[in-house]
N, C-alpha and C positions, 0 to 999 in steps of 0.2 A: 408394530412390526419390530422384531428384534434384529440384532446384528447378523443373525444367520438367515434372515428372511422369513422367519416364522411369524404367523399372525395369531394373536390372542383373541379369542372370541369370549365375550362376557358370559358368565355363568348362566344368567337367565336365558340367553340365546341358545347356549349349548343344551340346556335342559329341554327347551322347546324343539330344537332341531333333532335331538336324539343322537344315537350312536353313529349312524350312517348318514353322511351328508354328501350331496352332489354339488360341485362347484362348477358353475357355468358362466362363460363370458357372454355378455349381451351388449347391445348397442349402448345401453345406459350405464354399464359397468359390470361388476361381478355379482352373481346371484348365488346365494346359498340355498339349497333346496333339501328339505328332509328327504332322505332316500331309504330305500330298502336295499339290502346287500345284493339281491339279484339284479335290481336296476343299476346299481353301481358297477357290478361286474360286466353287465351288458354294455354300459357306456365306455368302460375301459377297453373292451375288446374290439371296438370299432376301429377301422383303418383311419389313420390320420389324414386330414385333408392336405393335399399337396398344393403348394403355392407356386411352383415353377421348377425348372430344371436346375439342379445344383451346379455351382461353378467349381469345378475341380482344378487344383493347381497343376501346372505342367510338371512332367517328370523331373526337370531340372530344379524347379522350385521345391518339390517334395524332397529331393536329395539335400538341398540347402536346409530345409526344415529339420530333417533327420540329423544333420551335422550340427544343428544349433546356430546357424548363421542368420 
């Protein structure tokens, strides 16, 4: 992984995976799956899983943030 967070995949893996790759999080870690563009687009169009209600700052705190305090 470089300083920008990019991951380099060795050439032999890239050639085997092909041009389209799905990246999935599993219990064991990250899984790279050869994919087809249609499957990739379908995966990207799914609604994100919600993990709870967002905690929004109070109006006073937002004003302080806007003023840089």
